[in-house]
LOROPA-918559 format. One record per residue (C-alpha): residue number from 1; x, z, y. Coordinates in nm, 2 decimals. Layout:
! LOROPA-918559
@num = NUM	u = X	w = Z	v = Y
...
//
This chain:
! LOROPA-918559
@num = 1	u = -0.16	w = -13.97	v = 0.06
@num = 2	u = -0.37	w = -13.81	v = 0.33
@num = 3	u = -0.65	w = -13.75	v = 0.07
@num = 4	u = -0.40	w = -13.59	v = -0.16
@num = 5	u = -0.27	w = -13.35	v = 0.11
@num = 6	u = -0.63	w = -13.26	v = 0.20
@num = 7	u = -0.71	w = -13.18	v = -0.16
@num = 8	u = -0.41	w = -12.96	v = -0.19
@num = 9	u = -0.50	w = -12.78	v = 0.13
@num = 10	u = -0.85	w = -12.72	v = 0.01
@num = 11	u = -0.73	w = -12.56	v = -0.32
@num = 12	u = -0.49	w = -12.32	v = -0.15
@num = 13	u = -0.64	w = -11.96	v = -0.17
@num = 14	u = -0.72	w = -11.79	v = 0.16
@num = 15	u = -0.48	w = -11.51	v = 0.27
@num = 16	u = -0.69	w = -11.20	v = 0.32
@num = 17	u = -0.50	w = -10.93	v = 0.51
@num = 18	u = -0.46	w = -10.60	v = 0.33
@num = 19	u = -0.67	w = -10.32	v = 0.47
@num = 20	u = -0.47	w = -10.05	v = 0.65
@num = 21	u = -0.40	w = -9.74	v = 0.45
@num = 22	u = -0.65	w = -9.46	v = 0.50
@num = 23	u = -0.51	w = -9.18	v = 0.72
@num = 24	u = -0.41	w = -8.87	v = 0.53
@num = 25	u = -0.66	w = -8.59	v = 0.56
@num = 26	u = -0.48	w = -8.26	v = 0.61
@num = 27	u = -0.58	w = -8.01	v = 0.35
@num = 28	u = -0.67	w = -7.67	v = 0.49
@num = 29	u = -0.43	w = -7.39	v = 0.41
@num = 30	u = -0.60	w = -7.13	v = 0.19
@num = 31	u = -0.65	w = -6.80	v = 0.37
@num = 32	u = -0.44	w = -6.53	v = 0.20
@num = 33	u = -0.68	w = -6.27	v = 0.05
@num = 34	u = -0.65	w = -5.95	v = -0.15
@num = 35	u = -0.94	w = -5.80	v = -0.35
@num = 36	u = -0.93	w = -5.43	v = -0.45
@num = 37	u = -1.03	w = -5.08	v = -0.36
@num = 38	u = -1.05	w = -4.95	v = -0.01
@num = 39	u = -1.05	w = -4.58	v = 0.10
@num = 40	u = -1.04	w = -4.43	v = 0.45
@num = 41	u = -0.83	w = -4.16	v = 0.63
@num = 42	u = -0.93	w = -3.96	v = 0.92
@num = 43	u = -0.90	w = -3.60	v = 1.06
@num = 44	u = -0.59	w = -3.50	v = 0.87
@num = 45	u = -0.39	w = -3.79	v = 1.02
@num = 46	u = -0.56	w = -3.82	v = 1.36
@num = 47	u = -0.30	w = -3.79	v = 1.64
@num = 48	u = 0.00	w = -3.85	v = 1.41
@num = 49	u = 0.24	w = -4.13	v = 1.46
@num = 50	u = 0.19	w = -4.44	v = 1.25
@num = 51	u = 0.45	w = -4.67	v = 1.09
@num = 52	u = 0.41	w = -4.91	v = 1.38
@num = 53	u = 0.50	w = -4.64	v = 1.63
@num = 54	u = 0.16	w = -4.59	v = 1.77
@num = 55	u = -0.05	w = -4.27	v = 1.76
@num = 56	u = -0.33	w = -4.29	v = 1.49
@num = 57	u = -0.68	w = -4.27	v = 1.64
@num = 58	u = -0.95	w = -4.25	v = 1.38
@num = 59	u = -1.20	w = -4.40	v = 1.63
@num = 60	u = -1.01	w = -4.73	v = 1.66
@num = 61	u = -1.03	w = -5.03	v = 1.43
@num = 62	u = -0.71	w = -4.99	v = 1.24
@num = 63	u = -0.59	w = -4.96	v = 0.88
@num = 64	u = -0.30	w = -4.88	v = 0.66
@num = 65	u = -0.18	w = -5.12	v = 0.39
@num = 66	u = 0.14	w = -5.24	v = 0.22
@num = 67	u = -0.02	w = -5.57	v = 0.12
@num = 68	u = 0.00	w = -5.71	v = 0.47
@num = 69	u = 0.28	w = -5.69	v = 0.74
@num = 70	u = 0.24	w = -5.44	v = 1.02
@num = 71	u = 0.06	w = -5.59	v = 1.32
@num = 72	u = -0.15	w = -5.82	v = 1.10
@num = 73	u = -0.52	w = -5.87	v = 1.18
@num = 74	u = -0.74	w = -5.87	v = 0.87
@num = 75	u = -1.11	w = -5.90	v = 0.79
@num = 76	u = -1.23	w = -5.64	v = 0.55
@num = 77	u = -1.56	w = -5.71	v = 0.37
@num = 78	u = -1.74	w = -5.46	v = 0.16
@num = 79	u = -1.84	w = -5.65	v = -0.16
@num = 80	u = -2.12	w = -5.41	v = -0.24
@num = 81	u = -2.32	w = -5.47	v = 0.08
@num = 82	u = -2.15	w = -5.77	v = 0.26
@num = 83	u = -2.07	w = -5.58	v = 0.57
@num = 84	u = -1.73	w = -5.68	v = 0.74
@num = 85	u = -1.50	w = -5.54	v = 1.00
@num = 86	u = -1.18	w = -5.67	v = 1.17
@num = 87	u = -0.89	w = -5.43	v = 1.18
@num = 88	u = -0.52	w = -5.42	v = 1.27
@num = 89	u = -0.27	w = -5.30	v = 1.02
@num = 90	u = -0.07	w = -5.02	v = 1.20
@num = 91	u = 0.03	w = -4.80	v = 0.91
@num = 92	u = 0.16	w = -4.79	v = 0.56
@num = 93	u = -0.06	w = -4.69	v = 0.26
@num = 94	u = -0.26	w = -4.62	v = 0.06
@num = 95	u = -0.03	w = -4.43	v = -0.17
@num = 96	u = -0.28	w = -4.38	v = -0.45
@num = 97	u = -0.24	w = -4.63	v = -0.73
@num = 98	u = -0.49	w = -4.92	v = -0.74
@num = 99	u = -0.60	w = -4.90	v = -0.37
@num = 100	u = -0.52	w = -5.18	v = -0.13
@num = 101	u = -0.61	w = -5.05	v = 0.21
@num = 102	u = -0.69	w = -4.73	v = 0.40
@num = 103	u = -0.94	w = -4.78	v = 0.68
@num = 104	u = -0.98	w = -4.57	v = 0.99
@num = 105	u = -1.29	w = -4.36	v = 1.01
@num = 106	u = -1.46	w = -4.60	v = 1.25
@num = 107	u = -1.39	w = -4.90	v = 1.03
@num = 108	u = -1.51	w = -4.73	v = 0.72
@num = 109	u = -1.84	w = -4.64	v = 0.90
@num = 110	u = -1.90	w = -5.00	v = 1.01
@num = 111	u = -1.88	w = -5.13	v = 0.65
@num = 112	u = -2.09	w = -4.85	v = 0.51
@num = 113	u = -1.83	w = -4.68	v = 0.29
@num = 114	u = -1.78	w = -4.36	v = 0.48
@num = 115	u = -2.00	w = -4.13	v = 0.27
@num = 116	u = -1.89	w = -4.27	v = -0.06
@num = 117	u = -1.53	w = -4.26	v = 0.03
@num = 118	u = -1.42	w = -4.58	v = -0.14
@num = 119	u = -1.55	w = -4.94	v = -0.18
@num = 120	u = -1.44	w = -5.26	v = -0.35
@num = 121	u = -1.34	w = -5.50	v = -0.07
@num = 122	u = -1.20	w = -5.84	v = 0.01
@num = 123	u = -0.92	w = -5.84	v = 0.27
@num = 124	u = -0.87	w = -6.17	v = 0.44
@num = 125	u = -0.57	w = -6.24	v = 0.67
@num = 126	u = -0.66	w = -6.35	v = 1.02
@num = 127	u = -0.31	w = -6.35	v = 1.18
@num = 128	u = 0.03	w = -6.19	v = 1.13
@num = 129	u = 0.33	w = -6.14	v = 1.35
@num = 130	u = 0.57	w = -6.43	v = 1.37
@num = 131	u = 0.87	w = -6.40	v = 1.13
@num = 132	u = 0.70	w = -6.14	v = 0.91
@num = 133	u = 0.69	w = -6.18	v = 0.53
@num = 134	u = 0.42	w = -6.39	v = 0.36
@num = 135	u = 0.13	w = -6.21	v = 0.19
@num = 136	u = 0.23	w = -6.16	v = -0.17
@num = 137	u = 0.60	w = -6.19	v = -0.10
@num = 138	u = 0.83	w = -5.91	v = -0.22
@num = 139	u = 0.84	w = -5.60	v = 0.01
@num = 140	u = 1.13	w = -5.56	v = 0.25
@num = 141	u = 1.28	w = -5.24	v = 0.38
@num = 142	u = 1.40	w = -5.17	v = 0.74
@num = 143	u = 1.57	w = -4.87	v = 0.89
@num = 144	u = 1.40	w = -4.80	v = 1.21
@num = 145	u = 1.58	w = -4.58	v = 1.46
@num = 146	u = 1.35	w = -4.60	v = 1.76
@num = 147	u = 1.03	w = -4.73	v = 1.90
@num = 148	u = 0.98	w = -4.78	v = 2.28
@num = 149	u = 0.72	w = -4.90	v = 2.52
@num = 150	u = 0.99	w = -5.03	v = 2.75
@num = 151	u = 1.21	w = -5.32	v = 2.62
@num = 152	u = 1.50	w = -5.20	v = 2.84
@num = 153	u = 1.53	w = -4.87	v = 2.65
@num = 154	u = 1.52	w = -5.05	v = 2.31
@num = 155	u = 1.79	w = -5.30	v = 2.42
@num = 156	u = 2.02	w = -5.01	v = 2.54
@num = 157	u = 1.99	w = -4.85	v = 2.19
@num = 158	u = 2.05	w = -5.18	v = 2.02
@num = 159	u = 2.36	w = -5.24	v = 2.22
@num = 160	u = 2.50	w = -4.90	v = 2.13
@num = 161	u = 2.44	w = -4.94	v = 1.76
@num = 162	u = 2.56	w = -5.31	v = 1.75
@num = 163	u = 2.92	w = -5.17	v = 1.77
@num = 164	u = 2.87	w = -5.02	v = 1.42
@num = 165	u = 2.61	w = -5.24	v = 1.25
@num = 166	u = 2.58	w = -5.62	v = 1.26
@num = 167	u = 2.21	w = -5.64	v = 1.16
@num = 168	u = 2.06	w = -5.41	v = 1.43
@num = 169	u = 1.79	w = -5.59	v = 1.63
@num = 170	u = 1.48	w = -5.53	v = 1.85
@num = 171	u = 1.15	w = -5.62	v = 1.69
@num = 172	u = 0.84	w = -5.65	v = 1.91
@num = 173	u = 0.50	w = -5.54	v = 1.78
@num = 174	u = 0.16	w = -5.57	v = 1.94
@num = 175	u = -0.08	w = -5.31	v = 1.80
@num = 176	u = -0.38	w = -5.11	v = 1.93
@num = 177	u = -0.37	w = -5.31	v = 2.26
@num = 178	u = -0.02	w = -5.19	v = 2.32
@num = 179	u = 0.33	w = -5.34	v = 2.29
@num = 180	u = 0.62	w = -5.16	v = 2.12
@num = 181	u = 0.98	w = -5.25	v = 2.09
@num = 182	u = 1.13	w = -5.12	v = 1.77
@num = 183	u = 1.50	w = -5.09	v = 1.71
@num = 184	u = 1.57	w = -5.17	v = 1.34
@num = 185	u = 1.84	w = -5.25	v = 1.09
@num = 186	u = 1.79	w = -5.48	v = 0.79
@num = 187	u = 1.60	w = -5.62	v = 0.61
@num = 188	u = 1.71	w = -5.46	v = 0.28
@num = 189	u = 1.59	w = -5.59	v = -0.05
@num = 190	u = 1.58	w = -5.24	v = -0.21
@num = 191	u = 1.48	w = -4.90	v = -0.09
@num = 192	u = 1.81	w = -4.75	v = -0.22
@num = 193	u = 2.01	w = -4.99	v = 0.01
@num = 194	u = 1.79	w = -4.88	v = 0.31
@num = 195	u = 1.83	w = -4.52	v = 0.22
@num = 196	u = 2.21	w = -4.56	v = 0.22
@num = 197	u = 2.20	w = -4.71	v = 0.57
@num = 198	u = 1.96	w = -4.44	v = 0.69
@num = 199	u = 2.19	w = -4.17	v = 0.56
@num = 200	u = 2.49	w = -4.33	v = 0.74
@num = 201	u = 2.31	w = -4.38	v = 1.07
@num = 202	u = 2.17	w = -4.03	v = 1.08
@num = 203	u = 2.50	w = -3.92	v = 1.23
@num = 204	u = 2.37	w = -4.05	v = 1.57
@num = 205	u = 2.10	w = -3.80	v = 1.58
@num = 206	u = 1.82	w = -4.06	v = 1.60
@num = 207	u = 1.47	w = -4.04	v = 1.45
@num = 208	u = 1.55	w = -4.25	v = 1.14
@num = 209	u = 1.26	w = -4.39	v = 0.94
@num = 210	u = 1.25	w = -4.62	v = 0.65
@num = 211	u = 0.98	w = -4.88	v = 0.70
@num = 212	u = 0.84	w = -5.09	v = 0.42
@num = 213	u = 0.71	w = -5.43	v = 0.51
//
């Protein structure tokens, strides 16, 4: 009997432990990019207020675009010569069909497109404000009724308007090494809806602006 049990034990296959599952390797998130024509804007707009509420300075590294949210940092690469520059989106534009970004005079000079006026570029997102729309998502419309450097002033205006509108809020924006507190209503899915709100809120005598983001 002992010989029989020994034979049975010898014929039993060894139990090999299963190897642990390989750890999942996180896949890098693709960097949102836009490829298209760039132009630049300078003297005619220098010193004017931007959509972000700052004053446009053609000697700073900024740009205007509707492809990226205001306050976004993007890398713009001239595809003709490989030169790149990092800029902050502080304004809306360009408004000529087929163009994706308007660079400041300084940014255009850095990537070698100042004399030619336009260049085919790749625009890569570096960062964007929290809560802003994704690149490529449908545009949203806001009714902006004030932009302040002091949060207290923005909150006072918000409190006043909150008695009339449920969607009024203070939106913080960091641009050009400054911080702005913007009092806004929305977002609205269509420009016509934003225009209706702008018309209604104009009775308060505020500097009403429709902002596209």
